[in-house]
C-alpha positions as semicolon CSV with decimal commas, in nm:
position;residue;x (nm);y (nm);z (nm)
1;M;0,000;0,000;0,000
2;S;0,107;0,359;-0,058
3;E;0,284;0,523;0,237
4;T;0,099;0,848;0,170
5;R;-0,262;0,789;0,268
6;F;-0,561;1,008;0,342
7;K;-0,707;0,948;0,688
8;F;-1,053;0,845;0,572
9;G;-1,161;0,733;0,918
10;R;-1,096;1,073;1,074
11;N;-1,326;1,231;0,818
12;W;-1,595;0,970;0,888
13;K;-1,569;1,024;1,264
14;A;-1,660;1,388;1,207
15;Y;-1,935;1,300;0,958
16;V;-2,102;1,019;1,154
17;K;-2,234;1,264;1,414
18;T;-2,428;1,447;1,141
19;I;-2,625;1,142;1,022
20;T;-3,000;1,202;1,034
21;D;-3,303;0,989;0,950
22;D;-3,330;1,174;0,619
23;R;-2,975;1,075;0,528
24;I;-3,043;0,715;0,621
25;D;-3,356;0,717;0,404
26;S;-3,158;0,867;0,114
27;S;-2,893;0,596;0,146
28;M;-3,159;0,323;0,154
29;T;-3,326;0,465;-0,156
30;D;-2,997;0,462;-0,344
31;I;-2,939;0,094;-0,261
32;Q;-3,298;0,000;-0,344
33;T;-3,282;0,177;-0,681
34;A;-2,956;0,012;-0,791
35;L;-3,054;-0,337;-0,676
36;G;-3,413;-0,304;-0,795
37;V;-3,558;-0,424;-0,462
38;K;-3,740;-0,272;-0,167
39;S;-3,625;-0,523;0,094
40;L;-3,317;-0,732;0,170
41;K;-3,496;-0,951;0,424
42;G;-3,334;-1,293;0,441
43;K;-3,031;-1,174;0,242
44;T;-2,666;-1,146;0,346
45;F;-2,475;-0,825;0,277
46;L;-2,097;-0,764;0,284
47;D;-1,988;-0,399;0,307
48;V;-1,628;-0,378;0,186
49;G;-1,479;-0,058;0,328
50;S;-1,771;0,042;0,548
51;G;-1,643;0,393;0,633
52;S;-1,903;0,567;0,849
53;G;-2,127;0,259;0,849
54;L;-2,417;0,441;0,679
55;S;-2,456;0,191;0,393
56;S;-2,429;-0,101;0,635
57;L;-2,700;0,055;0,851
58;S;-2,919;0,102;0,545
59;A;-2,881;-0,263;0,445
60;Y;-2,955;-0,369;0,804
61;K;-3,273;-0,158;0,811
62;M;-3,374;-0,321;0,483
63;G;-3,363;-0,658;0,658
64;A;-3,020;-0,793;0,563
65;T;-2,772;-0,974;0,786
66;V;-2,469;-0,748;0,750
67;T;-2,094;-0,801;0,769
68;S;-1,888;-0,480;0,760
69;Y;-1,514;-0,439;0,746
70;D;-1,267;-0,158;0,686
71;Y;-0,889;-0,128;0,669
72;D;-0,889;0,195;0,870
73;M;-0,948;0,140;1,245
74;D;-1,114;0,482;1,280
75;S;-1,367;0,368;1,019
76;V;-1,419;0,039;1,204
77;E;-1,492;0,238;1,519
78;C;-1,732;0,464;1,325
79;T;-1,927;0,165;1,198
80;E;-1,941;0,012;1,547
81;Y;-2,052;0,345;1,691
82;L;-2,336;0,379;1,441
83;R;-2,444;0,018;1,493
84;D;-2,456;0,065;1,869
85;L;-2,618;0,409;1,842
86;K;-2,904;0,263;1,640
87;K;-2,929;-0,037;1,877
88;A;-2,877;-0,284;1,594
89;K;-2,846;-0,650;1,692
90;Q;-2,484;-0,763;1,677
91;E;-2,587;-1,112;1,567
92;R;-2,726;-0,948;1,253
93;W;-2,447;-0,694;1,205
94;S;-2,082;-0,783;1,263
95;V;-1,796;-0,536;1,222
96;A;-1,426;-0,616;1,173
97;Q;-1,096;-0,480;1,049
98;G;-0,971;-0,621;0,721
99;S;-0,820;-0,529;0,386
100;A;-0,962;-0,559;0,037
101;L;-0,607;-0,645;-0,072
102;D;-0,583;-0,941;0,165
103;K;-0,695;-1,247;-0,031
104;K;-0,648;-1,473;0,270
105;Y;-0,884;-1,254;0,471
106;H;-1,149;-1,271;0,199
107;K;-1,121;-1,650;0,196
108;T;-1,214;-1,654;0,566
109;L;-1,542;-1,479;0,486
110;D;-1,859;-1,647;0,361
111;E;-2,025;-1,594;0,025
112;F;-2,294;-1,326;0,030
113;D;-2,611;-1,239;-0,160
114;V;-2,482;-0,882;-0,200
115;V;-2,120;-0,768;-0,193
116;Y;-2,112;-0,389;-0,175
117;S;-1,823;-0,146;-0,201
118;W;-1,891;0,220;-0,274
119;G;-1,595;0,443;-0,356
120;V;-1,342;0,221;-0,177
121;L;-1,150;-0,011;-0,406
122;H;-0,994;0,274;-0,604
123;H;-0,836;0,396;-0,277
124;T;-0,656;0,074;-0,186
125;G;-0,338;0,139;-0,385
126;D;-0,397;-0,174;-0,599
127;M;-0,747;-0,144;-0,740
128;W;-0,736;-0,439;-0,978
129;S;-0,629;-0,683;-0,705
130;A;-0,911;-0,552;-0,485
131;L;-1,161;-0,593;-0,769
132;E;-1,043;-0,952;-0,803
133;N;-1,061;-1,029;-0,431
134;V;-1,422;-0,920;-0,382
135;T;-1,534;-1,185;-0,632
136;L;-1,438;-1,450;-0,376
137;N;-1,741;-1,358;-0,167
138;V;-2,026;-1,333;-0,419
139;K;-2,271;-1,623;-0,421
140;K;-2,370;-1,773;-0,753
141;G;-2,672;-1,565;-0,847
142;G;-2,560;-1,296;-0,603
143;K;-2,494;-0,929;-0,674
144;L;-2,173;-0,726;-0,679
145;F;-2,250;-0,357;-0,622
146;I;-1,949;-0,127;-0,668
147;A;-1,874;0,238;-0,744
148;L;-1,542;0,348;-0,891
149;Y;-1,397;0,683;-0,997
150;N;-1,436;0,764;-1,364
151;D;-1,123;0,795;-1,576
152;Q;-1,093;1,150;-1,713
153;G;-0,745;1,108;-1,855
154;F;-0,535;1,421;-1,797
155;Y;-0,774;1,565;-1,536
156;S;-0,756;1,245;-1,330
157;K;-0,376;1,273;-1,326
158;V;-0,402;1,632;-1,205
159;W;-0,643;1,531;-0,927
160;A;-0,413;1,245;-0,825
161;R;-0,133;1,497;-0,774
162;I;-0,361;1,728;-0,573
163;K;-0,478;1,442;-0,352
164;K;-0,125;1,319;-0,286
165;T;-0,015;1,673;-0,199
166;Y;-0,306;1,719;0,042
167;S;-0,254;1,382;0,211
168;G;0,117;1,445;0,261
169;S;0,087;1,805;0,387
170;I;0,073;1,955;0,736
171;T;-0,263;2,061;0,880
172;P;-0,250;2,436;0,790
173;V;-0,175;2,351;0,426
174;R;-0,459;2,099;0,417
175;W;-0,710;2,352;0,552
176;L;-0,590;2,610;0,299
177;M;-0,645;2,357;0,021
178;V;-0,994;2,278;0,154
179;A;-1,081;2,649;0,154
180;I;-0,956;2,696;-0,204
181;F;-1,137;2,393;-0,340
182;A;-1,455;2,461;-0,141
183;L;-1,467;2,798;-0,319
184;Y;-1,408;2,620;-0,650
185;F;-1,681;2,360;-0,591
186;T;-1,927;2,619;-0,458
187;S;-1,877;2,857;-0,750
188;R;-1,903;2,582;-1,008
189;G;-2,215;2,438;-0,846
190;F;-2,379;2,781;-0,817
191;V;-2,326;2,858;-1,187
192;Y;-2,454;2,515;-1,289
193;D;-2,767;2,546;-1,073
194;I;-2,846;2,893;-1,209
195;I;-2,810;2,770;-1,567
196;C;-3,039;2,475;-1,489
197;K;-3,285;2,706;-1,305
198;R;-3,247;2,519;-0,975
199;N;-3,227;2,649;-0,619
200;P;-2,852;2,650;-0,534
201;L;-2,927;2,613;-0,161
202;K;-3,076;2,265;-0,210
203;R;-2,729;2,140;-0,300
204;Y;-2,613;2,189;0,060
205;K;-2,886;1,987;0,229
206;G;-2,685;1,674;0,152
207;S;-2,554;1,476;-0,141
208;D;-2,641;1,138;-0,290
209;R;-2,651;0,834;-0,058
210;G;-2,731;1,057;0,239
211;M;-2,381;1,197;0,258
212;S;-2,283;1,546;0,372
213;I;-2,154;1,763;0,090
214;F;-1,885;1,919;0,315
215;Y;-1,736;1,584;0,415
216;D;-1,769;1,465;0,056
217;W;-1,549;1,759;-0,046
218;I;-1,281;1,666;0,205
219;D;-1,300;1,301;0,099
220;W;-1,261;1,406;-0,264
221;I;-0,972;1,649;-0,211
222;G;-0,780;1,412;0,015
223;G;-0,877;1,068;-0,116
224;Y;-0,538;0,910;-0,181
225;P;-0,430;0,651;-0,305
226;F;-0,639;0,724;-0,611
227;E;-0,703;0,512;-0,921
228;V;-0,958;0,544;-1,198
229;S;-1,123;0,327;-1,461
230;T;-1,363;0,346;-1,753
231;P;-1,700;0,168;-1,756
232;E;-1,573;-0,047;-2,043
233;Q;-1,270;-0,165;-1,845
234;I;-1,483;-0,271;-1,550
235;F;-1,747;-0,434;-1,770
236;N;-1,485;-0,641;-1,956
237;F;-1,305;-0,734;-1,633
238;Y;-1,614;-0,885;-1,473
239;R;-1,766;-1,027;-1,791
240;D;-1,459;-1,247;-1,825
241;K;-1,516;-1,372;-1,470
242;G;-1,873;-1,484;-1,528
243;Y;-2,068;-1,171;-1,430
244;E;-2,354;-0,999;-1,612
245;L;-2,415;-0,625;-1,583
246;E;-2,760;-0,548;-1,438
247;Y;-2,729;-0,178;-1,354
248;L;-2,500;0,104;-1,468
249;K;-2,500;0,469;-1,375
250;T;-2,215;0,655;-1,540
251;A;-2,045;0,971;-1,420
252;R;-2,107;1,116;-1,770
253;G;-1,761;1,260;-1,817
254;S;-1,728;1,401;-1,466
255;H;-1,481;1,310;-1,193
256;G;-1,752;1,124;-1,000
257;C;-1,813;0,752;-0,970
258;N;-1,945;0,504;-1,221
259;V;-2,187;0,273;-1,040
260;F;-2,224;-0,094;-1,133
261;V;-2,438;-0,385;-1,021
262;F;-2,322;-0,719;-1,158
263;K;-2,487;-1,061;-1,116
264;R;-2,266;-1,366;-1,081
265;V;-2,391;-1,620;-1,332
266;K;-2,105;-1,875;-1,326
């Protein structure tokens, strides 16, 4: 793994205290839409890189038996905190530390009806190995639900340099970078909303999946290691491993994530 790493868990520890019922509902809706179901009752759900624990909580509230793990101990603690805060039953929601790059660890886990990893595998430092390892835990007929940063060519290389600089800098430099890029994101979003005749203030009530736009900004600026891929690359990678694409939401040329749901057919 890269020696320069963004402290994802520290960001989640700040974010987790802002989680509201509305954000939980938004996260549940996102999962329901991509999977094409309203309930996960009777299903098993593996959250690879659970972060704040919000997606795991959403799956739990949808009826799934959930297994969550994260490489970052702060993130593990966040997920445990959210589980305990919501008085979830530990026999239906287990939390552990593990790595998406550790094939031996994945072999100790069961196979699941849904293997989920949103915005995680491209931060491991070896994305393609991580993409391979998660296939070890998908049941035949099960779903693999992943989101990965879109490849923008030159712009992705520029962002990789920015992220590495942020993650390797002292605190005052990091806060200066956050201020600069917050102004950039705010200005760009304001212009876009005005052009589209939308209320710019609605943007700051929260982002997709129930996330907070402020903590999303920090995650984006600092998220290093950082790798990208095209939808075609991911489609071909999993097609050759016996998976069929069931759902695709592309970033449409932006620096956001392409979202995939694959079904294991072999």
